[in-house]
VEXDREN-2710 file (C-alpha; in Angstrom, 1 decimal):
% VEXDREN-2710
k/r/px/py/pz
1/UNK/-58.3/189.1/98.5
2/UNK/-60.0/186.5/100.8
3/UNK/-57.8/184.4/103.0
4/UNK/-59.0/181.2/101.3
5/UNK/-57.0/182.1/98.2
6/UNK/-53.8/182.3/100.2
7/UNK/-54.6/179.1/102.1
8/UNK/-55.3/177.3/98.8
9/UNK/-52.0/178.5/97.5
10/UNK/-50.2/177.2/100.6
11/UNK/-52.0/173.9/100.3
12/UNK/-51.2/173.5/96.6
13/UNK/-47.6/174.7/96.6
14/UNK/-45.9/173.8/99.9
15/UNK/-44.4/170.4/99.4
16/UNK/-42.7/168.0/101.8
17/UNK/-39.0/168.6/102.0
18/UNK/-39.2/172.3/101.0
19/UNK/-36.9/174.6/103.0
20/UNK/-38.4/177.9/104.0
21/UNK/-36.1/180.8/105.0
22/UNK/-36.9/182.3/108.4
23/UNK/-38.0/185.9/108.0
24/UNK/-39.2/188.8/110.0
25/UNK/-40.2/192.3/109.0
26/UNK/-37.6/194.0/111.3
27/UNK/-34.7/191.6/110.9
28/UNK/-35.4/190.3/107.3
29/UNK/-33.9/186.9/106.5
30/UNK/-32.3/185.5/109.6
31/UNK/-30.0/182.9/107.9
32/UNK/-31.8/179.8/109.1
33/UNK/-34.5/177.6/107.6
34/UNK/-37.1/175.1/108.5
35/UNK/-38.5/172.1/106.6
36/UNK/-42.0/171.6/105.4
37/UNK/-43.2/168.1/106.3
38/UNK/-46.9/168.4/105.2
39/UNK/-49.6/170.9/104.4
40/UNK/-53.0/169.5/105.3
41/UNK/-56.4/171.2/105.1
42/UNK/-56.1/172.2/108.8
43/UNK/-52.4/172.9/109.4
44/UNK/-48.9/173.1/108.1
45/UNK/-46.5/170.6/109.7
46/UNK/-42.9/171.9/110.1
47/UNK/-39.6/170.4/111.2
48/UNK/-37.6/173.2/112.9
49/UNK/-33.9/172.6/113.5
50/UNK/-34.1/173.3/117.3
51/UNK/-37.5/171.8/118.0
52/UNK/-37.8/168.4/119.7
53/UNK/-41.1/167.6/118.0
54/UNK/-42.9/168.3/114.8
55/UNK/-44.5/171.8/114.9
56/UNK/-48.2/172.0/113.8
57/UNK/-49.1/175.5/112.7
58/UNK/-52.9/175.6/112.5
59/UNK/-54.9/177.2/109.6
60/UNK/-56.5/179.6/112.1
61/UNK/-53.2/181.0/113.0
62/UNK/-52.4/181.7/109.4
63/UNK/-55.7/183.4/109.0
64/UNK/-55.2/185.6/112.0
65/UNK/-51.8/186.7/110.7
66/UNK/-53.2/187.2/107.2
67/UNK/-55.8/189.5/108.6
68/UNK/-53.1/191.9/110.0
69/UNK/-50.4/191.2/107.4
70/UNK/-50.6/194.7/105.9
71/UNK/-50.2/196.3/109.3
72/UNK/-47.3/194.0/110.2
73/UNK/-45.5/194.8/106.9
74/UNK/-46.2/198.6/107.5
75/UNK/-44.7/198.2/111.0
76/UNK/-47.9/199.2/112.7
77/UNK/-48.6/195.8/114.2
78/UNK/-45.6/194.5/116.2
79/UNK/-44.5/190.9/116.2
80/UNK/-44.8/190.5/119.9
81/UNK/-48.6/191.0/119.4
82/UNK/-48.6/188.2/116.9
83/UNK/-46.7/186.0/119.3
84/UNK/-49.5/186.7/121.8
85/UNK/-52.0/184.7/119.7
86/UNK/-49.8/182.1/118.1
87/UNK/-46.7/180.3/119.2
88/UNK/-46.1/179.5/115.6
89/UNK/-45.4/183.1/114.5
90/UNK/-41.9/182.2/113.1
91/UNK/-43.4/179.6/110.7
92/UNK/-46.6/181.5/109.8
93/UNK/-44.8/184.8/109.1
94/UNK/-42.0/183.1/107.1
95/UNK/-44.5/181.0/105.0
96/UNK/-46.6/184.1/104.3
97/UNK/-43.5/186.0/103.2
98/UNK/-42.6/183.0/100.9
99/UNK/-46.1/183.1/99.4
100/UNK/-45.8/186.9/98.9
101/UNK/-42.4/186.6/97.2
102/UNK/-43.6/183.9/94.8
103/UNK/-46.7/186.0/93.9
104/UNK/-44.9/189.3/93.0
105/UNK/-45.0/190.9/96.4
106/UNK/-48.7/190.3/97.3
107/UNK/-50.6/187.6/98.9
108/UNK/-53.2/185.9/96.7
END
């Protein structure tokens, strides 16, 4: 599926005030959450418990993680490589996992 389908899903279904569970492939659900402030056409704005400022995860970061998502899930693309190209990996990965869960285990 093309990334635009997943991005449209995020835009249409993430709502202000939603709590998203922090998740990673290796450690699963970590027991903490972050709050969605806004999903715009160019980014997702997040309030993270330990962040001083609003976090702005850009659409391009979502697309780059989307492109390697299958490899990340298969443990052939390590998280540290994702962190090399986005400092928002925590939010992007957790939101994509949320989308995947809502859509029966696949990204739209």
